[in-house]
TIKOLBA-911619 format. One record per residue (C-alpha): x, y, z; residue in one letter. Coordinates in steps of 0.001 Angstrom, whole numbers, padded with zeros to 6 digits, always signed. Layout:
N
XYZa ...
END
This chain:
914
+004627+031414-000786m +003994+028627-003249n +006605+026035-004069t +006413+024009-007249i +008684+021005-007655s +009012+017338-006734s +007606+015003-004081q +010204+015649-001368s +009220+019317-001175l +005840+018289+000198a +007579+017071+003352l +009619+020230+003900f +006803+022662+003209q +004884+021510+006281i +007775+022571+008507l +008236+025923+006739d +004441+026521+006663r +004505+027314+002941n +001907+026273+000435k +003215+023671-001990c +002000+022760-005469t +003385+019614-007066i +003109+019235-010839v +003681+015683-012017t +002551+013193-014668t -000045+010464-014279d +002731+007902-014768k +003583+008450-011105s +001958+006009-008703s -001232+006817-006815d +000702+006190-003598e +002977+009155-004352k +000068+011473-005100a -001884+010468-001989n +001166+010939+000245t +001810+014410-001167m -001836+015413-000725r -001832+014209+002875l +001296+016287+003478l -000844+019285+002504g +000265+019799-001090s -001887+020499-004099e -001140+017895-006765v -001621+018587-010465i -001391+015300-012356s -000886+015645-016106l -001079+013215-018990k +002390+012010-019914t +002185+014008-023161t +002222+017294-021231k +005252+018891-019590s +005096+019404-015799p +007856+022001-016075t +005890+024023-018656a +002750+023990-016509i +004762+024935-013415a +006264+027893-015276r +002790+029028-016356q +001705+029067-012710i +004816+031004-011721k +004483+033515-014567d +000859+034143-013626a +001885+034920-010019n +005475+036243-010236p +005402+037999-006859d +004084+035114-004765t +005267+031943-006461v +008763+030488-006274v +009644+027650-008617m +012376+025572-007007v +013082+023865-010348s +015122+020846-009338q +016155+020289-012973f +018354+023403-013078d +018944+024253-009407n +022620+023902-008417d +021595+022996-004842i +020458+019646-006253n +023931+018270-007156p +025615+020295-004405k +023623+018441-001722t +024871+015083-002957h +028419+016386-003459y +028607+017607+000152e +026608+014890+001896h +025734+011683+000026t +029192+011292-001525a +030915+012202+001749e +028940+009514+003565e +029992+006935+000958i +033651+007937+001107l +033609+007930+004900s +032418+004329+004888a +034503+003183+001909l +037530+005362+001112p +038449+003098-001815k +035673+002489-004373i +036054+000806-007741d +032628+001517-009202m +029457+003507-008516v +026220+002624-010329a +023138+004846-010317m +020291+006115-012451g +019536+009735-013227a +016246+011590-013076g +016890+015258-012431t +020612+014437-012647g +021568+016018-009333g +022280+012785-007497t +024380+011452-010359f +026368+014658-010890s +026998+015458-007226g +028120+011971-006211i +030158+011422-009364s +032003+014762-009150a +032999+014245-005521k +034116+010651-005930i +036037+011420-009134k +037838+014256-007319s +039101+011738-004741v +039461+008666-006949n +039664+009412-010657s +039862+005708-011522k +036461+004923-010034c +034104+003779-012817v +030851+005757-012928i +028050+003666-014439v +024821+005262-015595g +021740+003036-015345a +019309+003993-018116d +015876+002400-018606p +015281+000801-021996d +013369+003503-023853g +015220+006406-022240s +017729+008491-024186t +019145+010388-021219m +022349+008308-021230f +021640+005929-024097n +021430+008647-026751v +021565+006189-029679q +018799+003951-028367g +015158+003977-029498p +012835+006201-027465s +009657+004559-026183h +007577+004483-022955p +008887+002594-019930f +007359+001746-016562l +010112+002439-014028v +009628+005792-012285e +012013+008518-011193g +014833+007962-013688i +015387+008281-017410g +013665+010348-020058g +014357+012191-023279s +015334+015499-021700r +018874+016254-020489i +018544+018352-017289p +020977+021204-016657i +021931+019490-013381t +023173+016389-015228l +026898+016483-016042d +027316+013664-018557k +031069+014281-018793s +031398+012367-015519l +029856+009263-017087l +032212+006378-017899d +029735+003882-019287e +026030+003193-019717v +024060+000069-018952e +020590-000161-020498v +018104-002028-018285v +014675-003284-019344t +011567-002935-017203d +011495-006700-016744e +015083-006748-015471e +014354-003745-013253t +011332-005084-011447f +012561-008643-011094l +015733-007296-009482m +013793-004926-007204a +011757-007896-005995r +014955-009915-005478e +016414-007081-003370l +013280-007212-001224v +013031-010989-001059k +016687-011993-000702l +018293-008979+000959e +015277-007661+002889g +015824-004169+001429i +012384-002619+000912l +013350-000502-002087c +011597+000880-005155g +011811+000038-008843g +014634+002414-009797s +016805+000690-007190s +016386-002476-009239g +017572-000609-012348t +020744+000551-010604a +021435-002924-009192m +021070-004609-012598v +023394-002015-014149a +025976-002652-011423a +025915-006415-012014i +026199-006021-015782k +029098-003573-015464a +030895-005709-012872a +030737-008697-015199k +032095-006663-018115k +035051-005521-016001h +035584-009034-014580n +035486-007642-011048f +036447-010285-008510g +037143-010506-004787l +038283-007288-003169g +036549-004973-005648k +034044-002551-004172r +030905-001360-005955i +028437+001147-004512v +024874+001031-005825v +022660+004067-005184i +019138+002899-004231m +017033+006054-004380p +013556+005297-003040d +011473+002908-000977g +008811+000316-001641i +006021+002517-000242r +005308+004224-003565n +004871+000979-005503y +002514-001169-003430m +000025-001353-006314s +002753-001863-008905k +005731-004242-008981f +005110-005399-005386v +001911-007032-006668s +002316-010455-008294d -000677-009762-010521q +000840-006497-011774w +004022-008346-012675m +002044-011092-014412e -000054-008538-016313a +003140-007107-017820h +004470-010624-018539l +007394-010106-016157f +006358-013134-014098k +004528-016382-014793e +001138-016827-013094p +000945-019473-010358p +000462-023081-011418q -002966-024217-010219h -004622-027599-010706t -007991-026304-011969m -008423-027796-015440v -009636-024486-016910w -006558-022618-015640w -004381-023334-018680k -007136-023071-021290d -006444-020388-023936p -008332-017107-023719i -009729-017807-027180t -012036-020349-025478n -013860-017558-023656l -017338-016526-024746v -017590-012761-024303v -021084-011567-023398y -020684-007815-023980n -019393-006097-027099n -017812-002855-025975y -017804-000130-028627p -014781+001365-030359n -014552+005135-030789i -012102+007229-032768n -009497+009540-031244t -011317+012469-032850n -014346+011840-030651s -015382+014049-027767t -016272+012830-024301c -019926+013428-025167e -019575+011184-028215d -018010+008501-026035a -020710+008756-023377l -023577+008570-025856l -021934+005603-027562t -021607+003785-024216m -025209+004615-023272v -026518+003261-026581s -024488+000059-026247a -026106-002850-024446n -024745-002781-020865d -021828-000725-022180g -019826+001065-019507d -016469+001012-021341v -015414+002361-024739a -012162+001468-026524i -010353+004434-028128v -008586+003681-031421v -006860+005755-034074n -007698+005865-037805d -005776+002631-038366k -007727+000802-035643g -004787+000682-033250w -005404+001009-029537l -004869+004415-027953v -006600+003720-024640g -010010+003354-023046a -012613+005427-021231v -015477+004404-018989s -018495+005903-017345k -016692+005537-014040d -013603+007386-015299s -015796+010255-016538f -017589+010395-013187r -014262+010373-011358h -012806+013161-013512n -015976+015233-013155a -015878+015039-009362t -012096+015300-008956n -011099+018010-011452p -007561+019116-012249t -007666+022815-013069k -004782+023943-015261l -003603+027581-015369p -005236+028380-018710q -008637+027003-017646e -011366+029228-016223d -013669+026517-014913s -013371+023212-013070e -016554+021906-014677d -016109+018693-016627f -016305+019625-020295n -017975+016903-022326f -016645+018590-025446q -013064+017762-024414d -011240+015356-026725p -011722+011851-025418v -007936+011422-025432t -007706+013949-022573d -009555+011565-020264h -008122+008115-020971l -008061+005600-018118i -004679+005725-016411k -004089+001981-016140n -005468+000118-019151c -004417-003538-019247y -004055-005449-022508t -003180-008998-023579l -001948-009923-027029t -002867-013249-028594k +000293-013377-030704n +002938-012357-028183g +006316-013956-027577k +004831-016263-024921k +002005-017551-027115g -001718-017372-026536i -002420-016236-022949p -004336-018543-020638t -007597-017968-018839i -005621-018332-015614g -003440-015362-016556l -006346-013124-017506i -008131-014113-014309s -005085-012972-012318r -005017-009638-014141i -008703-009170-013359l -007730-009213-009680d -006361-005674-010179i -008516-004226-012975t -012200-004428-013965p -011480-005357-017592f -008719-006500-019947v -008531-005633-023656i -007513-008606-025822v -006131-008208-029314g -003140-008758-031582t +000198-007022-031958t +001205-005585-035323e +004890-004849-035772k +006689-002654-038264s +010289-001564-038606a +009657+001587-036583e +007027+000636-034019e +004776-001952-032441e +001023-001404-032263n -001923-003201-030684f -005220-003902-032471r -008054-004540-029953p -010542-007344-030639e -012629-007857-027500f -012862-007018-023806v -012863-009607-020998v -014388-009008-017552t -014641-011079-014391g -018163-012103-015416n -016843-013700-018592d -014276-015793-016707v -016770-016827-014022l -019329-017866-016633n -016675-020008-018295y -015860-021720-014985i -019516-022142-014120y -020519-023562-017477c -017732-026141-017367l -019021-027347-013987k -015446-027642-012696i -015012-027180-008997y -012181-028943-007223k -010982-028441-003692m -007340-029191-002823t -006265-030491+000559t -003021-030673+002482s -001304-033515+004326n -001512-033406+008092y +001309-034208+010466v +001884-033736+014150e +003195-030413+015450t +006544-030227+017183k +005770-027164+019217n +002762-025656+020919g +001493-022455+022429s -000128-021549+025713s -003389-019638+026028n -001705-016516+027318g -002588-016799+031026v +000864-017791+032319g +003066-015786+034659k +005046-012956+033091f +008717-013592+032372f +011641-012588+034623n +013418-010393+032094l +016379-009593+034357q +017478-013225+034512e +017346-013806+030761m +020338-013561+028370p +020664-010019+027061h +021797-008418+023823i +022600-004736+024295v +024070-002625+021481k +026429+000294+021964a +024334+003382+021267l +027067+005997+021061d +028498+004796+017772r +027073+003999+014369n +028632+001324+012182q +029715+002624+008801k +028780-000620+007043i +026205-003228+008070q +026593-006917+007075p +022898-007219+006137d +019605-005380+006537i +018771-007157+009833l +021645-005351+011556h +019946-002036+010756v +017020-002903+013040i +016767-000683+016114g +018527+002490+017235n +015660+004528+015783t +015634+008315+016217p +013926+010190+019028l +012387+013338+017534v +010992+016323+019402k +007479+017225+018282l +006534+020888+017897t +003285+021805+016197k +000818+019243+017590i +001814+019706+021263p +001635+023485+020846n -001771+023313+019158d -003070+021068+021956e -001747+023328+024735g +000707+020748+026087i +003321+022275+028393l +005830+019423+028575c +008253+018313+025860d +006949+015438+023741i +009366+013187+021860y +008433+010617+019208a +010310+007326+019185k +010225+006705+015422c +009942+002921+015280e +008356+003201+011842f +011866+003891+010501l +012973+000303+011108n +013858-001409+007788p +010663-003481+007722g +008618-000436+008642g +007615-001148+012235s +008626-001791+015827v +007921-005485+015227k +011201-005867+013325d +012883-005906+016740r +011005-008874+018158i +010967-010837+014909a +014752-010729+014628y +015210-011492+018338r +012836-014473+018223m +014624-015917+015188v +018084-015497+016768i +016928-017112+020005d +015223-020027+018214a +018372-020679+016170e +020550-020651+019276q +018239-023161+020977q +018141-025423+017913g +014398-024853+017401i +014948-023220+014024l +017240-025142+011697i +018408-023245+008599p +017393-024939+005354g +014864-027157+007114k +012473-025332+009458s +009305-023541+008377v +008288-020383+010261i +004526-020023+010859i +003146-017008+012703e -000311-015565+013468p -000032-011785+013275t -001757-008522+012418s +000865-008081+009734g +003807-006161+011147n +005381-009067+013034t +004806-011091+009906g +006713-008537+007850i +009538-008586+010403g +009681-012385+010322l +009427-012463+006526a +012314-009982+006425l +014421-012234+008638a +013331-015335+006701a +014257-013644+003402a +017784-012889+004596v +018288-016227+006378k +016549-018443+003814g +013586-019870+005765y +010206-020722+004323r +007697-018404+006034c +003904-018700+006334i +001950-015768+007797i -001639-016126+009048v -003427-012798+009375l -007015-011462+009612p -008860-010235+006526e -009082-006634+007812k -005339-006147+007424m -004364-003917+004546s -003527-005167+001061d -000247-003278+001368e +000813-005573+004222k -000164-008635+002202v +001727-007484-000892n +004818-006612+001144t +004753-010059+002746l +004429-011707-000648k +007283-009598-002031a +009437-010841+000855l +008626-014413-000200g +006130-015242+002542a +003029-017373+001980e -000250-015817+003159i -003283-017376+004852v -006267-015057+005603r -008773-015572+008416t -012069-013851+009382p -011532-010574+011263t -014515-011181+013536e -013278-014605+014747a -012408-014679+018463a -008856-015728+019336w -009971-019238+020385n -012298-019701+017386d -011024-022495+015084p -011170-019943+012236e -009007-017314+013997s -005485-016581+012841n -004031-017949+016093i -005873-021272+015941m -005325-021671+012196v -001577-021163+012724a -001544-023789+015481r -003444-026223+013262r -001056-025642+010358m +001864-026361+012670a +000453-029885+013045t +000118-030308+009298e +003463-029071+007958i +006718-030927+008676p +009352-029003+010666d +006928-026145+011325a +007736-023725+014136v +005334-021179+015596v +007546-018587+017270l +004384-017292+018989d +004933-013621+019694q +002093-013657+022224y +003912-016021+024589n +007547-015725+023531n +009788-014025+026134p +011908-012560+023330c +009010-010236+022571n +009352-008088+025726p +013068-008906+026003l +013837-007220+022665a +012381-003984+024037h +013910-004405+027494y +017373-004659+025903d +016835-002362+022942g +013962+000136+022778t +014034+001095+026457a +017828+001413+026518e +017697+003753+023530e +015053+005975+025163i +017010+006190+028407l +020282+006890+026586w +018714+009657+024487s +017230+011408+027533l +020050+010700+030015d +017854+008439+032168d +015440+011314+032788n +011966+010666+031400v +008650+011443+033108d +006170+009562+030924m +006237+006920+028189v +003115+006257+026104v +002850+003033+024082i +000036+001251+022258g -000773-002268+023437a -001092-005182+021007g +000798-008334+021888t +002026-006063+024716c +005673-007060+024473g +006666-003499+023577t +004997-001799+026520i +005884-004550+029017s +009552-004772+028018g +010058-000986+027862v +008217-000471+031152a +010274-003030+033086h +013619-001497+032054k +012515+002123+032547i +010980+001393+035958k +014324-000105+037045e +016326+002973+036020r +013753+005747+036284c +011111+004690+038817p +009314+008063+038724k +008342+007530+035059c +004626+007028+034375v +003908+004229+031880i +000722+004807+029857v -000880+002048+027798g -003101+002893+024827v -005863+000420+023990d -008659+000767+021391p -012330+000429+022226y -013293-003155+021349g -010185-004534+023087s -009968-005880+026656i -006331-005150+027565l -006885-002027+029674a -007495-001712+033398q -009712-001179+035294p -012057-003525+033475e -014786-000875+033315d -012697+000963+030729l -013233-001899+028309n -017037-001655+028255k -018013-000727+024703s -020397-001526+021862d -017460-001646+019445v -016937-005109+017976q -014615-004343+015047v -012204-001408+014803y -010210-000167+011829e -006879+000626+013503v -004483-002275+012974e -001830-003757+015219g -003154-002859+018679i -005813-004328+020954g -006899-007930+021546y -009801-009931+022916d -007519-011974+025224f -004575-011306+027529l -001252-012362+025975p +001415-013743+028293r +003704-010959+027062s +001476-008450+028893l +002471-007421+032425d -000204-005034+033666r +001651-004455+036962t +004174-002104+035297v +001541-000025+033481i +000389+002954+035564d -002434+004285+033424k -004562+003277+030436w -006138+005483+027759v -008855+004089+025479k -008985+005323+021882t -011420+005186+018974d -010888+005005+015229d -011907+008587+014507h -009436+010250+016873n -006673+007763+016065s -006808+008133+012296l -007218+011901+012356q -004202+012142+014661m -002179+009884+012341a -002935+012273+009486r -001906+015214+011678r +001414+013536+012458l +002014+013275+008731i +000704+016706+007765r +001989+018778+010709d +005129+016945+011854e +006208+015245+008619g +006246+011799+010245l +005099+009220+007681l +003535+006875+010227c +000571+004499+010403g -002802+004403+012132g -001679+002894+015432s +000843+005745+015713s -002159+008053+015682g -003710+006062+018535s -000513+006349+020592a -000180+010067+019885m -003798+010803+020766w -003335+008857+024004g -000128+010778+024706a -001910+014132+024295i -004555+013061+026820q -002032+011723+029326a +000544+014525+028950a -001956+017161+030061k -000930+016264+033625t +002744+017104+032986l +004396+020471+033530k +006803+022571+031485a +010266+020999+031415g +009002+017452+031922q +009567+014861+029194k +007059+012540+027560c +008011+009872+024995v +005398+008435+022623v +006302+005359+020605l +005144+005460+016956l +005082+001798+015929p +004573+001572+012167d +004705+003538+008940n +002482+004901+006204i +003375+002186+003676r +000803-000255+004997n -002140+002145+004740y -001916+003823+001319m -005418+002586+000408t -006824+003163+003884k -006698+006258+006116f -004371+008074+003713i -007350+008231+001338s -009926+010980+001991d -012611+008846+000369q -011853+005892+002663w -012299+008120+005710l -015468+009723+004348e -017020+006314+003638a -016644+005481+007349r -017841+008896+008555n -014396+009702+009996f -014259+012794+007800k -016889+015066+006298k -017543+014557+002612v -015605+017077+000569a -017716+019857-000934k -017841+020128-004691n -019525+023235-006045e -018557+022407-009623t -021335+019836-010091v -025016+020626-009714w -026041+017318-008167w -023450+016988-005375w -025759+017862-002460e -028847+016119-003891h -030180+013315-001723l -030097+009695-002847v -033581+008769-004090i -035184+005612-005402d -035025+006366-009120d -031227+006726-009104i -030165+003221-008139f -031021-000295-009265q -033315-002376-007017p -031440-004839-004818a -031579-008507-005786v -031337-010522-002573t -030537-014091-001658i -030716-015887+001672s -027526-016593+003592d -028737-020201+003758k -028352-020565-000048s -025509-022371-001759t -022878-020787-004018p -024376-022622-007001l -027775-021094-006273q -026191-017658-006001a -024339-018109-009303l -027509-019233-011040e -029517-016281-009674k -026808-013832-010658l -026824-015212-014192k -030629-015230-014512q -031228-011725-013153t -028161-010124-014817k -027834-008050-011657a -024408-006516-010929p -024409-008343-007592l -026597-010074-005011l -027157-008751-001507t -027092-011587+001038i -029631-011304+003849v -030248-013177+007090n -033582-014488+008373d -034532-010989+009550a -033917-009545+006078g -030841-007584+007166s -027907-007396+004775v -024927-009458+005940v -022805-009383+002817g -022588-009267-000942v -022116-011928-003623f -020342-010764-006783t -019125-012548-009873a -015642-011097-009479d -015226-012226-005884n -016528-015690-006765a -014049-015850-009646r -011194-014852-007360q -012123-017463-004770r -012366-020222-007364l -009210-019092-009161a -006893-018022-006351n -008074-019732-003173l -008929-023234-004426s -012542-022594-003533g -015390-024928-004414s -019093-024390-004989t -019641-027110-002399t -018384-024656+000243d -020846-022673+002335n -022051-019390+000832l -020257-017667+003709d -016941-018502+002016k -018056-016530-001060f -019516-013610+000865t -017959-010147+000586v -018282-008839+004146k -016396-005570+003666k -018461-003351+001384f -019556+000262+001173y -023129+001255+001954k -025325+004288+002547v -028407+004334+004742d -031435+006173+003330l -032588+006962+006857s -029445+009123+007262l -030243+011077+004055k -027001+010467+002133p -026083+012717-000766t -025055+011819-004293l -021716+013428-003540g -021165+010917-000732h -022001+008046-003075v -019697+009440-005773s -016792+009662-003337r -017365+006026-002364m -017395+005039-006016l -013901+006516-006325d -012650+003544-004291i -015305+000856-004849a -017188-000528-007879p -020576-000355-006151y -022390+001049-003110v -025196-000837-001357i -028228+001298-000479v -029950+000184+002742v -032789+001428+004902k -032583+000916+008652s -035650-000017+010631e -036049+002260+013631t -037317-000474+015959t -034551-002980+015288s -030993-003343+014102q -032160-004551+010689v -030589-002862+007649q -032740-003899+004720r -031059-003663+001281p -033117-001645-001179v -030702-000967-004020g -027263-000917-005600v -025598+002240-006912a -022850+002053-009534t -020979+004666-011550s -023233+003760-014474d -026341+004658-012440d -024863+007906-011152l -023524+009036-014511l -026797+008165-016279t -028743+010254-013769y -026365+013218-013784t -025832+013442-017538t -029348+014103-018603d -029166+015939-021936s -029827+019337-020379k -026817+018839-018063h -024258+017605-020594l -022362+020888-020409n -022061+020666-016658g -025067+022931-015909k 
END
């Protein structure tokens, strides 16, 4: 059976074992689409001009006996669910309500909640939150595109009962996203954009009604931050839409107007009547042209296309019901293949001429920005493009001005220190305890920090059965904590303890913490609610999603090299300690040596496990990072259930496991985040751990995807490590015995990592997807496809690299060591970002400007063009190397870009996909 409807169905179809097809528009975030695909659904993403409902009906009509269209827009189960459940939950917590504010998408939430609450309290004011541009509630308003997702529109769904509406509040995108960020930063509620819309509407309505003390307003916050990590969570995205001012830097070029820029490439304009073939030939004939601007007959911007977007669409086709072939048709109208996110800047906007600093920030999230002027009429506002700016243009401007200034900070003495992690483990029994009652759930919580803990214990079904496990396996879902991980527990406990001891002083102290990200998010969450300044120091390998979440919570970020050992001056631990000596009133809570780390789990996590299973558990499996989780849980469970076997999970490349022979490995860097270390933290007590299981990236990440796809648990990579370890360890258990596996963090932090098929394929964790629709997919990479590599020694200076890049006009430089092996990449865009965002200077070592994380293929392994194309879906270039059989040298021989691949594969005889 097929099911065609919205995102939530993807979760339920995995449990019912049905096939699910989701039809949506390309306005929806990439995070939503990737999550649905990982849940096993087919996703058909349409241009916003096409109707998902119409396409879904075509699929159903073509297969009437096998396809069921759930049709949330006219299904009475939609409002009924909220009438019977959501509204009942609200009324149970707050019998008397004066106002409810919410948006409407399908209308079911609005209608169900409103009908129930009105039946109990007819005087309750129902406020509809409508995005500016929507006419769902605001029927008299102008209709135009808006950015917030999930609410609003021009269609009135059958499930929307507008008679229940008392008043409408229209909310702009700017108001929406600023409020959503405030909810994250000040309340610690990791919500999505439409939650911001509802909150703004509630505040506006409350002011109109002059609501004062004693009045109660309920705001419906429909979705989480996970789906918007590349949107409003990003400062640059907000700045690109002029919802936020760019940061104020001291570089003298930062505030120069964009009209000062000298643009080196003139990208062609093409008319909306053009075909994709016309666009491609125009780009090929242009000098270095890989982008074409699409305009209408009046010269107004419609969008843009690029060689890379054509390559992407050709290799990732969306086959609609009326189409017979998946082959990319170069005779398609160019407007069918416009780039999804096309950023523009107007020279005559309400905020004046944009600065080079602003356009540099936008270039952090897009390869080009179209600059032009806005032309307004009584009916509409249009944009006339004038030129295109790339990272090269900004870097050349900086370079030609010869402006390079490095900023420094004042240094002061630290007021707290940290041990090296070799001290005796803590006596947890003698410490002050905080134990919550687990048999009751508070109807209302005073703030988001009180929601931490008491996570569900869920019985797993499909994976244990598929693996032949006889015992019962239960998942402790720590990823459902409000900050998204088990680390919320220790962060909150460390802050409470430090406040009680007078170490943290509200309004004065600064929290600094070295972390792999999750503890940082937990601390930033606590700091947001309690009002502390928070600085997080984390390695470069940690996901951008973690960084953006931390920034959204108001934390300041410092990145350190992933490969640095813990006692290296460049490591996150040592950098945090150094910063504590430089910043007044700085406090390093030091999760590695803080007794509140294991104590939070001794009092909380372990108690919850024992309560759920009536003190009868045979095995507990936990990943080891700072080790507070496994040590604290193990101590409490061993006291109450001494028969229980405690299993620690440790990745290859880490040294936490015992016996020491288990830790022998060639692995130096691993992809899984949050577990494993190259030293022994004081919060580790090996004496209470009975067995260790070592894991690798491949098994861990595949298991994480299985947890999502087969069990519907939206967890992260380290959860996959724990689950894989649990499967290995639980093979010794018998039917009727109970094994608990702790799943520490959620999917939010990895939307651009293991959730992506291409990311896995690039690291050989997954076979490259087959694509029989293109003739060249299985062809091997050969010399005449890619550009020769332009190399530079790692002993060179940044100025020498900039000069060579400018002289050769190469897309990038490959940096080689004395043996000629590639150690990194130098690009104009990365150099621009370092100079613009990190106060870098060309007097720094070249290492500071080196891109160390890049995608490559080795000719000795006979890579295919399909493999390269999949990498180019997630990277602007791929380095081609050739390994020498007698050494570890990987000699760079070329660079492959979308331009190279498209030029090769669109030879005139292949333009029709043959």
